[in-house]
Every structure is written in C-alpha cells, then in structure tokens.
N, C-alpha and C positions, 0 to 999 in steps of 0.2 A: 229874484231873491237872493241876496247874498249866504254863502255857506255859514250857519253860526256854529263856533267854535266854543264848547264847555271845558272848561277844566274840570280833568278827574282826577280825585284823589286815589292815589294808589292802594294803601289800605286803608278806607274808612271801612269800621266798625260801628253800629249803631244797635241801640235795642228801641224796640218800638211794642207796642202795647195795641194790635189792629180789634176793633171790633166788631165783629161779623152780624151780629142780632140784627140789627138795623136793614143789612143789605138781604139778609136770607129769609126774614120777616116775610117781603113781598114776593117772594119765589114760591113755586108750586111744589107743593109736598116732595113730589121725586125726583126735584131738580135742586135741594137747597146744597149740598154739598160739595155738587161743581159749580152753586153760583158761591160759597163761601172760599173755594179754591181761587176763582176769578177777581173776588172783592181783594183778598189779599194781596195778588199780582198787581191791580188797579190801584189799589194803596201805597203801595212801594214805589210804584211809578211814579206817584202824584210825589212822593216825600223824598224820593232817590233824586229826583229831576232828572227823567231817565229822557235824551234826547225824541221824539217822534211819538213819546208816548207807547212804544213796542210793549206789549205784553210776553214775545218769545223772549227780552233780553233779561227776564226773572226766570230765573232756575230754585225749585223748589224741593229743598232736600227729604228722601225719603223717611225721615221719622216726622218728621210736619205734616207731610201726607198720610203716613199712618195714624198720625194725631186727629188730622181732621174729617178723614175716612172712619175712624177707629168705632163711633157709634151709628153707623150706616147712613144711608143717603138723604134718609129723612130727620135726622138730629144731628148736626152740625155742631161745636161749640160755640158758644156767645160769644167770646173774646180768647185771643192766642197772643200769646208773646214772641215775639221774636226776636234773631240775629240777623242783622244784613252786612254784609261781605259787600265789598265792590270789587272785581277785578276786571280793568280794564273796563268795558262799555254793558259787560255780564254782572249781574248781579245775585250772588246768592242768599238763600234763607235759609235760613237754622231753628228749629225749634231751641227756645231760650234754656228751662228745662228738658229734661226728658223725664216722663213718667215710669214710676216703678216697673209696668208692661213694659215701653220700649228699649228700657235702660238692661232689662234681663235677655230682649231680642237683640240688640246692639252686641250686648255679650257674646252672644251666641254665633253669631255671624262672623264675629270677628274671631271667635273660635275656630268655625268652617273654615275662613281663611288661612287660619295658619296650618293648620289639618292639609287644606287643599293645595299648599307651597311647599311642606314636607314632601307631599307624594307626589308633587309635581320631581324633587329635587333627586328621590329615589330610583323614579323608571328610568333614566339615563343610565344608571350604574346596572341596572338589571336587562339592558337590552346590550351594553358593551361587553360583559362578560358570555362567552359562546364555548360549548362545549369541544375538548380538544377529540379530534378522530382519532382510531387507531394508536396511541402513542406507542403501546406495550408492545415489543416485539415477540412477547413470550406466547400471546396468546391468550393473557388473561382479560383483556377488554372484548374480546371475542364472545368470550361464555358471557360474559354479563352482558350483551349483547344478544346473543341467542335465549336467556332466561326471561328479559324484558321482550323478545317477540312471542316466544311463547303466552307470558301471560297474558300479553296484549291480544292473543289470538282466541284463550279462551275468556275474556273480557269481550268482545266481540260475538262469540259463541251465547255467553248467555244474554246479551242484548238483545239477539237476534229471537232467542225463546223468549223474552219478554217481551217483545213485538208480537211475535205467531200467539202468544199467550191471550195479549189485548187485541188481536183479530179475530181472536175464536169467540171471542167474550160479549163480541159488539156485533158478531155475524147474527143475520137471523136467518140458519138455515133451520130444518124442521131439526136434522141430528143435532145439534148444539143444544137448542133449547129443553131446559130442565125446570119443571113446575115449582113454583117456590116455594108450594105447600103440599102434602101428599093429597090426593084426590080419592076420595071413598070411592071405592069400588061398587059397594052395594048401592048406590045411585046412580050408576051410568044405566044405562041402558042402549 
C-alpha cells in the first residue's frame, strides 16, 4: 500500500463534549474510570483523524485526569468538555473549564514552582561564598577559632552524655531497672 500523507494543521484548537456514560455503563464496576480514560482517547482519535488510530499519540492533561479520577474508580463523570490542541502528530487534551477544587490545586502548584525556582537561584550564591582563612595577622581570627573549637568540644560531650543516658534507659540489666511503682513490703514473702 502507498503511504498516505495527511495534512496536519499546526495549531488546530477545538472544543468537544465527550459522552462517557454509554461506554462506562458496560464496564465492570472496578474498571469504569480506566474505561472512561480510554474512551476519551478513542473519541479524540476518531474525531481528530489520527493516522493508524494510535492511542499513544493522545496526551491527557493532569487536570483532566484528576477530573476523571476525582470521584474514584467506580463513578466517573457522565460527560466531559475538553479543549484539544494538535502539535504535529501529537494531540494534547485539556479540561475546558477547571472546577473550583482543581483551580485551587493548580494555583498551589504554580506557587510551589515559583518557590522552587527561587530556591534554585539562591543555592549557587551560597556555594560560591567561602570563608577566608586566617586573614588577620594580629591573631584575632585565631582566638575566634579557639572559642569555636571549645564550644564544639562541649557540644560533643553533651551529645555523648545524652547517648549514654539513652543506652542506660533502654538496657535490661538488673542494676538499671527501677520499679515503676513502689512495692509493698508487707505483702512480700
């Protein structure tokens, strides 16, 4: 057979309302939402005229996926309104209007991304700054270093004491066991 060439529009944007009730009704209860996702892809393959009817060329947006799965695996929505974009052979599908819950979630994700970018930009600056070594000839920096060493030794001693106390607390030797409540001497024989 000869290879068929299909003219592909660069930025074709369309809006579809996809009925899911009919397809999901015949599916088993615990497979209804996966069937809904598959039926969205099949609908778009048919209507966007995808060559070879390849479902892998349809990419579903995170918001649409959360909308489909939002009520669980047993109760997908009956219909979905979607926006479809064609980028070469790949077709991108988005939810037409975000629900209130999804719009709040999307705003939170954008806020996290902004914070993440701010942290990434701050990290290289902290790495580049290095403390100077013994710049003073007067010996002032040496005194500061000695104080830091002493405080580090004291901290290490305190940590060691805490570790020893913890060992004693959890050990099961007879010397360390203390009764949790006083034992009456009159009743012991």
